[in-house]
C-alpha positions as CSV (number, residue, x, y, z in Angstrom):
1,M,-55.0,-207.6,-25.0
2,V,-55.1,-205.0,-22.5
3,Q,-57.3,-205.7,-19.4
4,K,-59.5,-202.5,-18.3
5,K,-58.8,-202.8,-14.3
6,S,-62.2,-203.1,-12.7
7,D,-63.5,-200.6,-10.5
8,A,-66.9,-201.1,-7.6
9,S,-68.8,-199.3,-10.3
10,D,-68.5,-202.0,-12.7
11,H,-69.9,-204.2,-10.7
12,M,-73.3,-202.5,-9.4
13,L,-76.0,-204.5,-9.2
14,T,-80.0,-204.9,-8.1
15,Q,-81.1,-206.9,-5.9
16,E,-82.8,-208.6,-8.0
17,K,-80.0,-209.4,-10.8
18,F,-77.8,-210.3,-7.6
19,D,-80.2,-213.3,-6.6
20,E,-80.3,-214.6,-10.2
21,L,-76.2,-214.3,-10.4
22,K,-76.2,-216.7,-6.8
23,T,-79.0,-218.9,-8.3
24,E,-76.9,-219.8,-11.4
25,L,-73.8,-220.1,-9.6
26,N,-75.5,-222.4,-7.0
27,E,-76.9,-224.0,-10.4
28,L,-73.5,-224.7,-11.7
29,I,-71.7,-225.5,-8.9
30,T,-74.2,-228.1,-7.7
31,V,-75.9,-229.6,-10.6
32,A,-73.6,-228.8,-13.8
33,R,-70.3,-229.6,-12.4
34,K,-71.7,-233.2,-11.6
35,E,-73.3,-233.2,-15.2
36,I,-70.6,-232.8,-16.6
37,A,-68.1,-235.2,-14.4
38,E,-70.8,-238.1,-15.4
39,S,-70.3,-237.1,-19.0
40,L,-66.7,-237.3,-18.7
41,E,-66.7,-240.4,-16.7
42,Y,-69.1,-242.1,-20.2
43,A,-66.8,-240.8,-22.5
44,R,-63.8,-242.7,-20.8
45,S,-65.4,-245.4,-21.1
46,L,-65.9,-245.4,-24.3
47,G,-62.0,-245.7,-25.0
48,D,-59.4,-244.0,-26.9
49,L,-59.6,-240.8,-25.7
50,S,-57.4,-239.1,-28.9
51,E,-60.4,-239.8,-31.3
52,N,-63.6,-239.5,-29.0
53,A,-65.5,-236.6,-29.7
54,E,-68.2,-237.2,-26.8
55,Y,-64.8,-236.8,-24.2
56,H,-63.5,-233.5,-26.0
57,A,-67.1,-232.2,-26.1
58,A,-67.3,-232.5,-22.2
59,R,-63.9,-231.1,-21.6
60,E,-64.7,-228.0,-23.8
61,L,-68.0,-227.5,-21.6
62,Q,-66.3,-228.4,-18.4
63,A,-63.9,-225.3,-18.9
64,A,-66.6,-223.2,-20.2
65,T,-68.8,-224.1,-17.0
66,E,-65.4,-223.3,-14.6
67,E,-65.2,-220.1,-16.2
68,R,-68.4,-218.9,-15.8
69,I,-68.0,-220.2,-12.0
70,R,-65.4,-218.3,-11.8
71,R,-66.6,-215.2,-13.3
72,L,-69.5,-215.2,-11.2
73,E,-67.9,-215.7,-8.0
74,G,-66.1,-212.8,-8.3
75,L,-69.5,-210.7,-9.5
76,V,-71.0,-211.8,-6.0
77,K,-67.8,-211.5,-4.1
78,S,-67.0,-207.7,-5.9
79,A,-71.2,-206.5,-6.1
80,V,-72.1,-203.7,-4.7
81,I,-76.2,-203.9,-4.3
82,I,-77.9,-200.6,-5.5
83,S,-81.6,-200.4,-3.8
84,E,-82.2,-196.6,-3.0
85,K,-83.5,-194.8,-5.9
86,K,-82.6,-190.8,-5.2
87,K,-86.2,-188.7,-5.7
88,G,-86.1,-186.7,-8.9
89,V,-82.6,-187.3,-9.9
90,V,-81.6,-189.9,-12.5
91,G,-79.3,-192.1,-10.7
92,F,-78.5,-196.2,-10.7
93,G,-82.4,-198.1,-10.9
94,S,-84.6,-194.8,-12.1
95,K,-86.7,-195.3,-15.2
96,V,-86.0,-192.5,-17.5
97,T,-88.5,-191.2,-20.2
98,I,-86.4,-189.0,-22.7
99,R,-87.2,-187.5,-26.2
100,K,-84.4,-186.5,-28.9
101,K,-83.9,-183.1,-30.2
102,G,-86.3,-182.8,-33.2
103,D,-88.5,-186.0,-31.9
104,K,-92.2,-186.4,-31.2
105,A,-91.5,-189.8,-29.7
106,D,-90.7,-190.5,-26.3
107,H,-88.3,-193.5,-25.3
108,T,-88.4,-194.9,-21.5
109,Y,-84.7,-197.0,-20.1
110,T,-84.1,-197.9,-16.9
111,I,-80.4,-197.1,-15.6
112,V,-78.5,-200.7,-14.4
113,G,-75.2,-201.9,-13.9
114,S,-73.4,-203.3,-16.9
115,E,-74.2,-206.7,-16.1
116,E,-77.6,-206.1,-16.0
117,A,-77.6,-203.7,-19.4
118,D,-80.4,-205.2,-22.5
119,M,-81.3,-203.0,-24.9
120,R,-84.0,-205.1,-25.4
121,E,-85.3,-204.9,-22.1
122,K,-84.7,-201.1,-22.4
123,K,-81.9,-201.5,-19.8
124,I,-78.7,-199.2,-20.6
125,S,-75.7,-199.3,-18.2
126,H,-74.6,-196.1,-16.4
127,L,-71.5,-196.5,-17.8
128,S,-72.7,-195.9,-21.6
129,P,-72.4,-193.0,-23.3
130,M,-76.0,-192.2,-22.3
131,G,-76.1,-193.9,-19.5
132,E,-73.2,-191.4,-17.8
133,A,-74.8,-188.5,-19.4
134,L,-78.2,-188.8,-18.0
135,M,-76.8,-189.4,-14.6
136,N,-77.9,-186.8,-11.8
137,K,-79.8,-185.1,-14.5
138,K,-83.4,-183.6,-13.4
139,K,-86.7,-183.9,-15.3
140,G,-86.8,-180.9,-18.0
141,E,-82.7,-181.5,-18.7
142,T,-81.4,-181.6,-21.6
143,F,-78.2,-183.9,-22.1
144,T,-76.0,-184.4,-24.5
145,F,-73.3,-187.7,-25.6
146,T,-71.3,-188.5,-28.5
147,T,-72.3,-191.9,-30.8
148,P,-70.5,-193.0,-33.9
149,N,-73.4,-191.1,-35.9
150,G,-72.7,-188.2,-34.0
151,R,-73.6,-185.3,-30.8
152,Q,-77.0,-186.9,-29.8
153,E,-79.0,-183.9,-27.8
154,Y,-82.0,-185.5,-25.7
155,T,-84.2,-184.0,-23.0
156,I,-85.6,-185.9,-19.5
157,V,-89.7,-186.2,-19.7
158,D,-90.0,-188.1,-17.0
159,I,-88.1,-189.7,-14.5
160,A,-89.7,-192.6,-12.1
């Protein structure tokens, strides 16, 4: 497996997401670790570990929790907090309304870091094909990007 080299733009976060990640990290370190340790202790008290499903489940949960803690510690340590939006230009944190060529319907998305991207909430990564194509554009500009369905053309209707 080839691992992509990480750069600062991969860890751009809003203050809100940064605070959310720090809260999750604190919860994992102070609460989850203790609960898992207690589960392991209880499972050990049941005897034979080789056939002890509770013990193996607790060990798997412990491994997953430690991995999440390591990931969050890395994100928090390397996070770049972006709070200032450029006026009239699409940038990190901008809420952008766009219209696909030939459509009548508008779609509004917020440009966020890859860690915050969530299409259900209409938040797209600045590193996604659409996000990259939108960056530094102004209201009224047309932009294109390529998807598996071919080249897409949109116009920026509004930037907030």
